[in-house]
C-alpha positions as CSV (number, residue, x, y, z in Angstrom):
1,M,-11.8,-22.6,-17.4
2,K,-14.0,-19.8,-15.9
3,V,-12.6,-16.7,-14.1
4,L,-14.6,-14.4,-11.9
5,A,-12.6,-11.2,-11.4
6,N,-14.9,-9.9,-8.7
7,D,-13.0,-6.8,-7.9
8,G,-12.1,-6.1,-11.5
9,I,-9.2,-6.8,-13.8
10,S,-7.5,-4.6,-16.4
11,K,-8.4,-4.8,-20.0
12,A,-4.9,-6.1,-20.8
13,G,-5.3,-8.9,-18.3
14,E,-8.8,-9.8,-19.4
15,Q,-7.7,-9.9,-23.1
16,A,-4.7,-12.1,-22.2
17,L,-7.0,-14.6,-20.6
18,K,-9.5,-14.6,-23.4
19,N,-6.7,-15.1,-26.0
20,A,-5.8,-18.2,-24.0
21,G,-9.3,-19.5,-24.4
22,I,-10.3,-18.7,-20.8
23,E,-13.7,-17.3,-20.1
24,V,-13.8,-14.1,-18.0
25,L,-17.1,-13.4,-16.2
26,E,-17.6,-9.6,-16.0
27,N,-19.9,-9.7,-12.9
28,R,-19.4,-7.9,-9.6
29,V,-21.0,-10.0,-7.0
30,A,-21.8,-8.9,-3.4
31,Q,-19.9,-10.7,-0.7
32,N,-23.0,-12.5,0.6
33,H,-23.8,-13.8,-2.9
34,V,-20.3,-15.0,-3.9
35,I,-20.8,-18.6,-2.9
36,D,-24.0,-19.0,-4.9
37,F,-22.6,-17.3,-8.0
38,I,-19.5,-19.4,-8.0
39,N,-21.5,-22.7,-7.6
40,E,-24.2,-21.7,-10.1
41,N,-21.5,-20.8,-12.8
42,N,-19.0,-23.5,-11.9
43,V,-16.2,-20.9,-11.5
44,D,-12.6,-22.2,-11.4
45,V,-10.7,-19.0,-10.6
46,L,-11.7,-16.3,-8.2
47,L,-9.7,-13.0,-8.5
48,V,-10.0,-10.3,-5.8
49,R,-8.3,-7.2,-4.6
50,S,-9.1,-5.9,-1.1
51,A,-12.9,-5.7,-1.3
52,T,-13.9,-9.4,-1.5
53,K,-13.0,-11.6,1.4
54,V,-12.2,-15.2,0.6
55,K,-12.5,-17.0,4.0
56,Q,-13.1,-20.6,5.0
57,D,-16.9,-20.4,4.2
58,I,-16.3,-19.7,0.5
59,I,-13.4,-22.2,0.3
60,D,-15.5,-25.0,1.9
61,A,-18.7,-24.2,0.0
62,C,-17.2,-23.9,-3.5
63,P,-15.7,-27.2,-4.7
64,S,-15.1,-25.9,-8.2
65,L,-12.5,-23.4,-7.1
66,K,-9.0,-24.3,-8.3
67,I,-7.2,-20.9,-8.1
68,I,-7.7,-17.8,-5.8
69,G,-5.8,-14.7,-7.0
70,R,-5.1,-11.5,-5.2
71,G,-4.3,-8.4,-7.3
72,G,-1.6,-6.8,-5.1
73,I,0.7,-7.8,-2.3
74,G,-1.1,-8.3,1.0
75,M,-3.4,-11.4,1.2
76,D,-4.9,-10.8,4.7
77,N,-8.4,-11.0,3.1
78,I,-7.8,-14.6,2.0
79,D,-7.4,-17.7,4.2
80,V,-4.2,-18.6,2.3
81,E,-3.0,-21.6,4.2
82,Y,-6.5,-23.1,4.5
83,A,-7.0,-22.8,0.8
84,K,-3.7,-24.4,0.1
85,N,-4.5,-27.3,2.4
86,K,-7.6,-27.8,0.4
87,G,-5.5,-28.1,-2.8
88,I,-6.4,-24.6,-4.1
89,K,-3.6,-22.6,-5.7
90,V,-3.2,-19.1,-4.3
91,I,-1.5,-16.4,-6.3
92,N,-0.8,-12.7,-6.0
93,T,1.2,-9.9,-7.7
94,P,3.8,-8.9,-5.1
95,T,5.7,-6.3,-7.1
96,A,3.2,-5.0,-9.7
97,S,2.0,-2.0,-7.7
98,S,5.2,-1.2,-5.7
99,K,6.1,1.8,-7.7
100,S,2.6,3.3,-7.5
101,V,2.5,2.9,-3.7
102,A,6.0,4.4,-3.3
103,E,5.1,7.4,-5.4
104,L,2.0,7.9,-3.2
105,V,4.2,7.9,-0.2
106,F,6.2,10.8,-1.6
107,G,3.1,12.5,-2.8
108,H,2.0,12.7,0.8
109,F,5.5,13.6,2.1
110,L,5.8,16.5,-0.3
111,S,2.2,17.6,0.5
112,L,2.9,17.6,4.2
113,A,6.3,19.3,4.0
114,R,4.8,22.1,1.9
115,F,1.3,22.3,3.6
116,L,-0.4,21.4,0.2
117,H,-3.0,19.2,1.9
118,E,-4.1,22.1,4.1
119,S,-3.8,24.9,1.6
120,N,-5.8,23.0,-1.0
121,R,-8.6,22.8,1.6
122,L,-8.4,26.5,2.5
123,M,-7.8,28.3,-0.7
124,P,-11.3,27.8,-2.1
125,L,-12.7,29.1,1.2
126,E,-10.3,31.8,2.2
127,G,-8.0,32.4,-0.8
128,E,-9.8,35.6,-1.9
129,T,-10.0,37.2,1.6
130,H,-7.0,35.8,3.5
131,F,-4.4,35.2,0.9
132,N,-1.5,37.0,2.6
133,A,-2.3,35.5,6.0
134,M,-2.3,31.9,4.6
135,K,0.9,32.6,2.7
136,K,2.5,33.6,6.0
137,S,1.1,30.6,7.9
138,F,2.5,28.2,5.4
139,N,6.0,29.5,5.2
140,N,7.6,27.1,7.7
141,A,8.0,24.4,5.0
142,Y,10.8,22.0,4.4
143,E,12.8,20.4,1.6
144,L,13.2,16.7,1.7
145,S,16.7,16.8,0.3
146,G,19.3,16.3,3.0
147,K,16.7,14.9,5.5
148,T,16.7,11.4,6.8
149,L,14.1,9.0,5.4
150,G,13.2,6.1,7.7
151,V,11.6,3.1,6.0
152,I,9.9,0.4,8.1
153,G,9.9,-2.7,6.0
154,F,12.3,-3.7,3.2
155,G,10.1,-5.6,0.7
156,S,9.4,-4.5,-2.8
157,I,7.5,-1.4,-1.8
158,G,10.0,-0.4,0.9
159,Q,12.8,-0.8,-1.7
160,E,10.9,1.5,-4.2
161,V,10.5,4.1,-1.4
162,V,14.2,3.9,-0.7
163,K,15.0,4.5,-4.4
164,I,12.9,7.7,-4.5
165,G,14.4,8.9,-1.3
166,I,17.9,8.5,-2.6
167,S,16.9,10.2,-5.9
168,L,15.7,13.2,-3.9
169,G,19.0,13.5,-2.0
170,M,17.8,12.0,1.2
171,K,19.8,10.0,3.7
172,V,18.2,6.5,4.2
173,K,17.7,4.2,7.1
174,V,15.7,1.0,7.0
175,L,14.2,-0.9,9.9
176,T,13.5,-4.7,9.8
177,R,13.1,-7.4,12.4
178,K,16.4,-8.8,11.4
179,P,19.2,-6.8,9.7
180,K,19.5,-7.6,6.0
181,T,21.4,-6.1,3.0
182,E,19.7,-5.4,-0.3
183,T,21.2,-4.0,-3.5
184,I,19.1,-1.1,-4.7
185,T,19.4,-0.3,-8.4
186,I,18.3,3.1,-9.7
187,N,17.9,3.2,-13.5
188,F,18.2,6.5,-15.4
189,F,16.6,7.7,-18.6
190,D,19.9,7.4,-20.6
191,G,20.5,3.8,-19.7
192,Q,22.9,4.4,-16.8
193,S,22.3,2.8,-13.5
194,V,23.7,3.1,-10.0
195,N,23.7,0.4,-7.3
196,F,23.4,1.1,-3.6
197,N,24.0,-1.6,-0.9
198,I,21.6,-0.8,1.9
199,T,21.8,-2.7,5.2
200,S,18.8,-2.5,7.5
201,T,18.8,-2.2,11.3
202,N,16.7,-3.8,13.9
203,D,17.5,-1.0,16.4
204,M,14.1,0.7,16.7
205,D,15.2,3.4,19.1
206,A,18.2,4.6,17.0
207,F,16.0,4.4,13.9
208,L,13.3,6.6,15.4
209,K,15.7,9.0,16.9
210,D,17.4,9.7,13.5
211,S,14.4,9.8,11.1
212,D,12.9,13.0,9.9
213,F,10.3,11.3,7.5
214,I,9.0,7.8,8.3
215,S,7.3,5.5,5.8
216,I,5.6,2.4,7.0
217,N,5.6,-0.4,4.4
218,T,5.0,-3.7,6.1
219,P,2.4,-6.4,5.9
220,K,-0.6,-6.5,8.2
221,T,0.5,-7.0,11.9
222,N,-1.3,-8.3,14.9
223,E,-0.2,-5.4,17.0
224,Y,0.9,-1.8,16.6
225,I,4.4,-1.2,15.2
226,I,4.1,2.4,16.1
227,D,2.4,3.2,19.5
228,T,3.0,5.6,22.3
229,P,6.5,4.4,23.3
230,Q,7.6,4.7,19.7
231,F,6.1,8.1,19.2
232,E,7.9,9.3,22.3
233,K,11.3,8.3,20.9
234,M,10.8,10.1,17.6
235,K,12.4,13.4,16.6
236,N,10.3,16.5,17.4
237,G,8.6,17.6,14.1
238,V,8.7,14.2,12.4
239,Y,6.5,13.3,9.4
240,I,4.9,9.9,9.1
241,V,3.1,8.2,6.2
242,N,1.3,4.9,6.5
243,T,0.4,3.1,3.2
244,A,0.7,-0.4,4.7
245,R,-2.4,-1.5,6.6
246,G,-4.7,-0.1,9.2
247,G,-3.7,-1.3,12.6
248,V,0.1,-1.0,12.2
249,M,0.0,2.4,13.9
250,N,-2.1,3.6,16.8
251,E,-4.3,6.3,15.3
252,V,-5.5,7.6,18.7
253,A,-1.9,8.0,19.8
254,L,-1.1,9.6,16.5
255,I,-3.7,12.4,17.1
256,D,-2.3,12.9,20.6
257,F,1.3,13.4,19.4
258,I,0.1,15.7,16.6
259,E,-1.6,17.9,19.1
260,S,1.6,17.9,21.3
261,E,3.5,18.9,18.1
262,K,5.9,15.9,18.4
263,V,4.5,14.9,15.0
264,A,4.5,17.8,12.6
265,G,2.2,16.0,10.1
266,A,1.1,12.5,9.0
267,A,-0.6,10.9,6.1
268,L,-2.9,7.9,6.1
269,D,-3.9,5.9,3.0
270,V,-5.1,3.0,5.2
271,F,-7.2,3.1,8.4
272,E,-8.0,0.9,11.4
273,N,-11.7,1.3,10.9
274,E,-11.7,1.0,7.1
275,P,-13.9,1.7,5.2
276,S,-15.3,4.1,7.8
277,P,-12.4,6.1,9.2
278,E,-12.9,7.9,12.5
279,L,-14.1,11.5,12.2
280,P,-11.2,13.0,14.3
281,L,-8.8,11.7,11.6
282,L,-10.9,13.0,8.7
283,M,-11.1,16.5,10.3
284,N,-7.5,16.9,11.5
285,P,-5.7,19.6,9.5
286,A,-2.3,18.0,10.1
287,L,-3.3,14.9,8.3
288,S,-3.0,14.2,4.6
289,L,-5.6,11.6,3.7
290,S,-6.4,9.2,0.8
291,P,-8.9,6.4,0.5
292,H,-6.6,3.3,0.2
293,V,-5.4,4.1,-3.3
294,G,-1.8,3.1,-3.0
295,G,-1.8,0.7,-6.0
296,N,-4.7,2.4,-7.8
297,T,-2.9,3.7,-10.9
298,I,-3.6,2.8,-14.5
299,D,0.0,1.6,-14.7
300,A,-0.2,-0.7,-11.7
301,Q,-3.6,-2.1,-12.6
302,E,-2.3,-3.0,-16.1
303,K,0.7,-4.8,-14.5
304,I,-1.5,-6.6,-12.0
305,G,-4.0,-7.8,-14.6
306,V,-1.3,-9.1,-16.9
307,E,0.7,-10.8,-14.1
308,L,-2.4,-12.5,-12.8
309,A,-3.3,-13.7,-16.3
310,E,0.2,-15.0,-17.0
311,Q,0.1,-17.0,-13.7
312,I,-3.4,-18.4,-14.5
313,I,-2.4,-19.4,-18.0
314,K,0.7,-21.1,-16.7
315,L,-1.2,-23.0,-14.1
316,Q,-3.8,-24.1,-16.6
317,K,-1.0,-25.5,-18.9
318,E,0.6,-27.3,-16.0
319,T,-2.8,-28.9,-15.1
320,I,-3.4,-30.0,-18.7
321,Q,0.1,-31.6,-18.9
């Protein structure tokens, strides 16, 4: 069996595959050359993250493909159902990067609440000459403890966001299409653990009215979850972080509500026009920005690689049997 990890795979995952006698091709093939490379090398397994798109053209043109793997949760860059209908197995790693994404959410929240995103921009430029003025301008900061965390989406990432919020002493509200109850377990360093039963709501208006900090953790959507009507119902001075997908929140409306001071600050790890975010977003001092790095930690990449390898090895054994 040959595996093309076109968007990379961790060393641990690569070694696990090799130990099972599976050949791993260490090439990085441009999108327009993927079909030719797969066919020329008789590739059985194509592993991708968000960079490589696996649409019908590749699926139809590459009869050797038996498995398509996505390192991460969202699979909007793969025609999943079409591939399955063609007899190709489609796998992903829905929980491997959840903690990393959740920690980035709070990295942005803490940065926004303490103006770190802005002070880090200005200190190299004005720290020597306007130190006291900047100190004064950044003194309207907030603690997260005691505030209400609103989480949109209650999958593995949303649950990890809830855990961190609880650990910081925040009140928690969760919004889903249909109310559901999940048991959230927080484990401590000394072996103790505490369970919390969290029931979500589908009442968007009440959710927005109560939330001081909002985290969007949903799959890709066909329309905005957060648009002008939703912004209008939020608390004045709300903070918002989107680590989900570009297109779940109206970025033009976001800028308008930042300028009106309804939104105190927002963070974007994903963008509607990715990988070329709009300049007004990049230049806005009320935005904390990162280049779609939610799951890009060494820890998450190790887990992703190993989980993909384990699934491939299992599928190979089932095929042999």
